[in-house]
C-alpha positions in Angstrom: -96.0 -67.7 -17.1 -98.6 -70.1 -18.5 -99.8 -71.1 -22.3 -102.4 -68.3 -22.3 -100.4 -65.6 -20.8 -97.5 -66.0 -23.2 -100.2 -65.9 -25.9 -101.7 -63.0 -24.8 -98.0 -61.1 -24.6 -97.3 -62.3 -28.0 -100.5 -60.4 -29.2 -100.2 -57.4 -27.3 -96.2 -57.0 -28.9 -97.7 -57.6 -32.5 -100.4 -55.3 -31.9 -98.0 -52.3 -30.9 -95.2 -52.8 -34.1 -98.1 -52.6 -36.3 -99.2 -49.1 -35.1 -95.5 -47.6 -34.9 -93.5 -49.3 -37.6 -93.7 -47.3 -40.7 -93.1 -48.9 -44.2 -89.7 -47.4 -45.2 -90.8 -46.5 -49.1 -93.3 -44.1 -47.4 -90.1 -41.8 -46.4 -88.3 -41.6 -49.9 -89.7 -38.8 -51.8 -89.3 -36.2 -49.2 -85.2 -37.2 -48.7 -84.8 -37.4 -52.4 -86.5 -33.9 -52.7 -84.6 -32.3 -50.3 -81.1 -33.6 -51.1 -79.6 -31.8 -55.0 -78.2 -34.5 -57.1 -73.7 -33.5 -57.7 -73.2 -32.2 -60.9 -70.9 -29.9 -62.6 -73.4 -27.8 -64.1 -73.0 -24.5 -61.9 -69.1 -24.4 -62.7 -69.1 -25.2 -66.6 -72.0 -22.5 -66.8 -69.5 -20.3 -65.1 -66.0 -21.1 -67.3 -67.7 -21.8 -71.0 -68.4 -18.1 -71.7 -64.6 -17.6 -72.0 -64.0 -20.6 -74.5 -64.2 -19.6 -77.9 -64.5 -21.1 -81.0 -61.8 -20.4 -83.7 -62.2 -20.4 -87.4 -59.1 -19.5 -89.5 -58.4 -19.4 -93.2 -55.5 -18.9 -95.0 -53.2 -20.5 -98.0 -50.3 -22.8 -97.3 -47.7 -24.1 -99.9 -48.0 -28.0 -101.1 -44.4 -29.3 -100.5 -43.3 -32.5 -103.1 -44.5 -35.0 -101.5 -48.2 -33.4 -100.8 -49.0 -34.1 -104.7 -49.2 -36.7 -107.6 -45.9 -38.1 -107.9 -46.4 -38.2 -111.4 -45.8 -34.7 -111.7 -42.7 -34.7 -110.8 -41.8 -37.2 -113.6 -39.9 -35.7 -116.4 -41.1 -38.2 -119.0 -44.7 -37.8 -117.9 -44.9 -34.2 -117.9 -43.7 -33.8 -121.8 -46.1 -36.9 -122.7 -49.0 -35.0 -121.6 -47.7 -31.5 -122.1 -48.2 -30.4 -118.3 -46.7 -27.1 -118.5 -42.9 -26.0 -116.7 -43.4 -26.5 -112.9 -43.1 -22.6 -111.8 -42.4 -23.9 -108.1 -44.3 -24.7 -104.7 -48.1 -24.7 -105.4 -50.6 -22.6 -103.3 -53.6 -24.1 -102.0 -56.4 -22.5 -99.8 -57.5 -24.1 -96.4 -59.6 -23.1 -93.7 -59.9 -25.1 -90.5 -61.4 -24.9 -86.6 -60.4 -25.2 -83.3 -60.8 -23.6 -79.5 -59.1 -20.9 -78.1 -59.3 -19.5 -73.7 -60.0 -15.9 -73.1 -57.2 -15.5 -70.1 -57.5 -11.4 -69.6 -60.6 -9.9 -70.5 -59.6 -6.2 -70.1 -56.4 -6.6 -72.9 -58.9 -9.1 -74.6 -55.7 -12.2 -74.8 -56.8 -15.5 -76.1 -54.7 -18.8 -75.6 -54.6 -21.1 -78.5 -52.2 -23.6 -79.9 -49.7 -22.9 -82.4 -50.8 -25.2 -84.8 -54.4 -23.7 -84.5 -53.4 -20.4 -86.1 -50.4 -22.0 -88.1 -50.7 -19.9 -91.4 -53.7 -18.5 -91.3 -54.7 -15.0 -92.6 -57.9 -14.6 -91.0 -59.1 -15.6 -87.6 -62.3 -15.6 -86.4 -63.8 -15.8 -83.0 -67.4 -17.1 -81.7 -68.4 -16.5 -78.2 -71.0 -18.7 -76.4 -73.6 -15.9 -77.0 -72.6 -16.2 -80.9 -70.9 -13.2 -81.0 -68.0 -13.0 -83.9 -65.1 -11.1 -84.0 -61.8 -11.4 -85.5 -58.8 -11.3 -84.1 -54.6 -10.7 -84.5 -52.0 -13.1 -83.5 -49.6 -11.3 -80.5 -46.9 -14.3 -80.9 -46.9 -17.8 -81.9 -44.2 -19.9 -80.1 -43.7 -23.7 -82.3 -41.6 -25.5 -79.5 -44.3 -25.6 -76.7 -47.2 -25.0 -79.7 -48.6 -22.1 -77.7 -50.0 -18.8 -79.7 -51.8 -15.6 -78.4 -54.4 -13.7 -79.9 -55.7 -10.6 -79.1 -59.5 -8.9 -80.0 -60.3 -6.4 -77.7 -64.5 -6.7 -77.2 -66.7 -5.8 -74.3 -68.3 -8.2 -71.9 -65.2 -10.8 -72.3 -65.2 -13.6 -70.0 -61.9 -14.1 -68.5 -60.8 -18.1 -66.7 -58.8 -18.4 -63.7 -55.4 -19.6 -64.2 -54.7 -22.2 -61.7 -51.7 -24.2 -60.2 -50.3 -27.2 -62.6 -48.0 -28.0 -60.2 -50.3 -29.1 -57.9 -52.0 -31.4 -60.2 -51.8 -35.5 -59.2 -52.9 -38.3 -61.0 -56.5 -39.1 -60.3 -57.8 -35.8 -60.2 -61.0 -35.0 -62.1 -60.8 -32.7 -64.7 -62.9 -31.7 -67.5 -61.9 -30.4 -71.0 -64.4 -27.7 -72.8 -63.8 -27.0 -76.5 -65.1 -27.1 -79.9 -64.5 -30.9 -81.5 -65.5 -31.9 -85.0 -67.0 -28.0 -84.9 -69.5 -29.0 -82.6 -69.1 -25.8 -80.7 -68.7 -25.9 -76.4 -68.9 -29.4 -75.8 -67.9 -30.5 -72.4 -66.1 -33.7 -71.4 -64.9 -35.3 -68.1 -62.0 -37.3 -66.9 -59.4 -37.9 -64.6 -55.9 -37.0 -64.8 -54.2 -40.3 -66.4 -50.8 -39.2 -66.2 -48.3 -36.4 -65.5 -45.0 -34.9 -66.9 -45.5 -37.3 -70.5 -42.9 -36.3 -73.5 -42.0 -37.7 -76.5 -45.2 -36.8 -78.6 -43.3 -34.0 -80.4 -39.6 -34.4 -79.8 -38.7 -31.3 -81.7 -40.8 -29.6 -79.1 -40.9 -28.5 -75.2 -43.0 -31.2 -73.6 -44.6 -31.8 -70.0 -48.0 -32.9 -71.2 -51.1 -33.4 -68.6 -52.3 -36.7 -69.9 -56.5 -37.1 -69.4 -59.0 -39.8 -70.6 -61.6 -36.8 -71.0 -62.5 -37.2 -74.1 -60.4 -34.9 -76.5 -60.9 -34.7 -80.3 -60.0 -32.7 -83.7 -61.2 -29.2 -82.9 -60.4 -29.4 -78.7 -57.2 -27.8 -80.1 -56.6 -24.9 -77.9 -59.2 -25.5 -75.7 -59.4 -25.5 -71.4 -58.6 -28.6 -69.3 -60.3 -27.2 -65.9 -60.1 -28.5 -62.8 -63.2 -28.9 -60.3 -62.7 -25.4 -58.8 -63.5 -24.2 -62.7 -59.4 -23.0 -63.0 -57.6 -23.4 -66.4 -55.1 -26.5 -65.9 -53.9 -27.0 -69.1 -54.7 -25.9 -72.7 -55.7 -29.0 -74.9 -53.1 -29.9 -77.3 -53.0 -33.4 -78.8 -54.1 -37.0 -78.9 -53.0 -40.3 -79.5 -54.7 -42.1 -81.7 -54.6 -45.0 -84.9 -58.4 -43.4 -86.2 -58.3 -39.6 -85.5 -60.7 -39.9 -83.3 -60.7 -40.4 -79.4 -59.6 -43.1 -77.9 -59.1 -41.9 -74.3 -55.6 -40.9 -74.7 -55.3 -36.8 -74.6 -52.6 -34.3 -73.9 -52.6 -30.9 -72.6 -49.6 -28.3 -72.1 -49.5 -27.3 -68.0 -50.8 -24.1 -67.6 -47.8 -23.2 -65.5 -45.7 -23.9 -68.9 -48.6 -21.5 -70.7 -48.0 -18.9 -68.3 -44.1 -18.7 -68.7 -44.5 -18.9 -72.8 -47.5 -16.6 -72.3 -45.8 -13.5 -70.9 -42.7 -13.7 -73.5 -44.7 -13.5 -76.5 -47.0 -10.8 -75.1 -43.7 -9.1 -73.7 -41.6 -9.5 -76.9 -43.9 -11.1 -79.9 -41.6 -14.3 -79.5 -40.4 -16.9 -77.0 -36.6 -16.1 -76.6 -34.9 -19.2 -74.9 -31.5 -19.6 -73.4 -29.2 -22.3 -73.7 -26.5 -23.8 -71.0 -24.0 -25.1 -74.0 -23.9 -28.6 -73.5 -24.5 -31.7 -75.4 -26.2 -34.2 -73.5 -28.1 -37.6 -73.4 -29.9 -40.0 -71.5 -28.3 -41.8 -68.6 -28.9 -45.3 -70.0 -28.4 -48.9 -67.6 -25.0 -49.5 -69.5 -23.7 -45.9 -68.6 -25.3 -46.0 -65.3 -23.1 -49.1 -64.6 -19.7 -47.8 -66.4 -20.2 -44.4 -63.6 -21.0 -46.6 -60.9 -24.8 -44.9 -60.6 -27.5 -47.2 -58.6 -30.2 -45.7 -61.1 -30.6 -44.9 -64.9 -31.6 -41.0 -64.2 -30.3 -37.6 -65.1 -28.4 -36.5 -68.4 -25.0 -37.3 -69.3 -22.7 -34.3 -70.6 -21.2 -35.7 -73.4 -19.8 -32.0 -74.5 -19.5 -28.7 -73.2 -19.4 -25.9 -75.9 -16.3 -23.7 -75.5 -17.1 -20.0 -73.7 -21.1 -21.3 -72.8 -22.7 -20.7 -69.5 -22.3 -24.2 -68.8 -18.8 -23.9 -69.0 -18.2 -20.3 -67.2 -20.5 -22.1 -64.8 -17.5 -25.0 -64.1 -19.8 -28.2 -66.4 -17.5 -30.5 -67.5 -17.4 -33.3 -70.0 -18.6 -37.0 -67.8 -20.4 -34.9 -65.3 -24.1 -36.3 -65.2 -26.6 -33.4 -64.4 -29.4 -34.8 -61.7 -31.1 -31.7 -60.6 -32.6 -27.9 -62.0 -33.2 -25.7 -59.2 -33.8 -28.3 -56.6 -36.0 -30.5 -59.2 -34.6 -33.8 -60.2 -34.1 -34.3 -63.8 -34.6 -38.1 -64.7 -33.4 -37.4 -68.4 -32.0 -35.4 -71.1 -35.4 -34.8 -72.3 -36.6 -32.9 -68.9 -33.6 -31.3 -68.9 -33.8 -29.7 -72.3 -37.0 -29.0 -71.6 -36.6 -27.0 -68.3 -33.8 -25.0 -69.7 -35.9 -24.1 -72.7 -38.4 -22.6 -70.7 -36.4 -20.4 -68.6 -35.4 -16.9 -70.1 -32.4 -15.4 -71.0 -30.7 -13.7 -68.2 -32.3 -16.2 -65.4 -29.7 -17.8 -62.9 -30.0 -21.6 -62.4 -28.9 -24.1 -59.9 -27.2 -27.3 -61.6 -27.1 -30.3 -59.3 -24.9 -32.6 -60.6 -22.9 -35.8 -60.3 -18.8 -35.9 -60.9 -16.6 -39.0 -59.9 -19.4 -40.0 -58.2 -19.6 -37.4 -55.8 -22.7 -34.2 -55.5 -21.8 -30.7 -56.9 -23.7 -27.9 -57.3 -22.9 -24.5 -59.5 -24.6 -22.0 -60.7 -25.2 -21.3 -64.2 -26.7 -17.7 -65.7 -29.0 -18.8 -68.9 -27.5 -17.2 -71.9 -29.6 -16.0 -75.2 -29.7 -19.3 -77.5 -27.3 -18.6 -81.0 -27.4 -19.7 -84.1 -24.0 -21.2 -84.4 -24.5 -23.1 -80.8 -23.3 -26.7 -80.9 -25.7 -27.9 -78.2 -28.8 -28.1 -80.0 -27.8 -30.8 -83.4 -30.4 -33.0 -82.4 -33.3 -30.1 -82.5 -32.2 -29.9 -86.6 -32.8 -34.1 -86.9 -32.7 -36.7 -84.8 -30.3 -38.4 -87.1 -27.8 -35.6 -86.2 -27.7 -36.4 -82.3 -24.1 -36.8 -81.2 -22.7 -33.9 -83.6 -21.4 -31.1 -82.7 -22.2 -28.5 -85.7 -21.3 -24.9 -86.1 -21.2 -22.4 -88.8 -18.3 -22.4 -91.2 -15.5 -20.3 -91.0 -15.9 -18.7 -94.5 -19.9 -19.4 -94.7 -19.5 -21.8 -96.8 -21.8 -24.2 -95.1 -22.1 -26.4 -91.6 -18.9 -27.5 -90.0 -18.8 -30.7 -88.2 -16.4 -30.0 -84.9 -16.8 -33.2 -83.4 -18.7 -36.8 -83.4 -19.5 -38.7 -80.7 -19.0 -42.4 -81.0 -21.3 -44.2 -81.2 -24.2 -41.7 -81.7 -26.9 -41.9 -84.5 -24.6 -39.3 -86.7 -21.6 -41.4 -86.3 -23.6 -44.4 -87.5 -25.2 -42.6 -90.4 -21.3 -41.7 -91.6 -20.5 -37.9 -89.9 -16.9 -37.7 -89.2 -15.2 -34.4 -87.3 -14.1 -31.9 -89.4 -16.8 -32.5 -92.4 -18.8 -29.7 -93.7 -22.4 -29.7 -95.0 -22.9 -27.8 -97.8 -26.4 -28.6 -99.1 -29.2 -30.6 -98.2 -30.2 -32.2 -101.5 -29.7 -29.6 -104.0 -30.5 -26.8 -101.6 -27.3 -24.8 -100.5 -26.6 -24.9 -97.0 -24.7 -21.6 -95.5 -25.3 -21.5 -91.9 -26.5 -24.1 -88.7 -29.6 -21.4 -89.1 -30.2 -22.3 -92.9 -30.1 -25.7 -91.9 -32.4 -25.7 -89.5 -35.0 -24.4 -91.7 -34.5 -26.6 -94.5 -34.9 -29.5 -91.9 -37.8 -28.8 -90.4 -40.6 -31.4 -90.3 -38.3 -33.1 -92.9 -37.9 -37.2 -92.1 -34.9 -37.9 -94.5 -32.0 -35.6 -95.0 -29.6 -35.8 -97.8 -26.6 -34.1 -96.6 -23.8 -33.1 -99.3 -20.7 -33.2 -97.1 -17.1 -32.3 -97.9 -14.4 -34.2 -96.8 -11.5 -32.8 -97.7 -11.2 -33.1 -101.5 -13.9 -35.1 -101.9 -18.0 -34.7 -101.8 -20.2 -37.0 -100.4 -23.9 -38.3 -100.1 -25.2 -39.2 -96.5 -28.6 -39.9 -95.8 -29.5 -38.7 -92.2 -33.0 -40.1 -90.8 
C-alpha cells in the first residue's frame, strides 16, 4: 500500500469512530435513576413501631455511702444540732429506657430489670406518640430481664430471631431512646459473642456490638437485617458514660427462656447441680495432664445434691453440658442457671484423664445450697456455707485451700453471726445483706472467740 492509500485508510477509520463512539457520561444519569440505592430504611420502618420508650418514677432508699459522710459523724450532728437519724432516707427518682413489644395480643413488653427496678409508675410511649401505663409481670435481676404488660389496641410485635445463628461480623441495628432521643437507630456489626464478666453476679452470655448504644438504649432492640430481634441492649463499656463502640446485648434465646418463666411464675425458678466449681487454670491443667486450660474443676459436691446422685465427684472436670463445650466455670454456671427445675442434663466430664458422661436432674435452688458462696460475694469463693443447725447464723462447712475465702481468713467450722452490726440468721439473709456490697465485715464465732474478718 502506498503512502496515499495509508492516509486514506486512517481518515476512514477516524470518521467511523467519530460517528460510533458515545461519551460515557451521557449514559450515567439513566443508570443511576434505574438502580435503587441500598438502604436499611424499609426494615427500620417495619420494626420501629415495636420499640417503645419507657419512663419510670419511684422511690429509693439512700444507702449510707450515698450521702454526706459528715451526717454520720456524731460530733458533727451534735455541734450543728442535726436531729437524730430515723433510718435510711428516701428520695424520688425518674428515669427513662427502652423496651420491645414481643406479643401484641397480650401486650407483653421486654426490657431490662434495671430499667424498671424500684419503679412505682411505668409509662409506655409508642412511635405514634400514644402513651399508657404498664404493669410489671416479673423481673429477674440475674439476667437483667423484665416483662411488662400493657394491653392496648394496634400494638405491633417484633419477630424473634435465633441468636445461636449469629456470627462475628454479622450486621446488626440497635433501636432505642438514648438520652431521651426517641427512636434512634444505629448500625454496626457483631463484634464478639459469649462475653461475660460485665456483672460477675449475673448470668451472662452477651453479644458485643459496635452499634452505638448509650444511656436510654437499655431494654431496646438489637435486630438483624431481616428485622428479627436477636438481642436486648443492656450495657456499655465506657469511662465517660457515652458510647465508645463497645456495647452489650442479652441474646434473644436467653431472653425467651427467662420471659417464659416470668410470664408463668412471675419469677425465674433456677436450678442447681450442687457443685463448687473453679476455672481450669494452666497450673490445674498441668496437674491433671490436660492439653488445654478449659472446663470447670469440681472442687466439692454437695451431699444429697443432683450432682452427687448423678455420680459427679470432687476432682472431676466438667467439659460439656448437653454437648456444648464449657470453657470455664462461668459458662457452666450460666448454662445450669438458665435451665428449669426438673430438666435433665447430660454432663460430659473427665475423671482420671478419661471422658465420661452422666445424666443429672436439675434440682430446685435451696437457700441452704452450698454451691453458690461466690454468688453472695466473690471474696467468699471457696467456702462451703450452710444454715447453722441452731438457726444462729451461717456455718462454714469447708474452705478450699488457697481460695479467696481461705486467704481472707475463714476456716472450716467458723460461724458467721453478723455482717457489721446486722445479725445474720441464714444464708438467705447473708445473701440479701451482701447484695451490691464491695466490702463485708464478717462477725465470726470460732470456738469461744469472736473475730472480725473483712471480705473484699
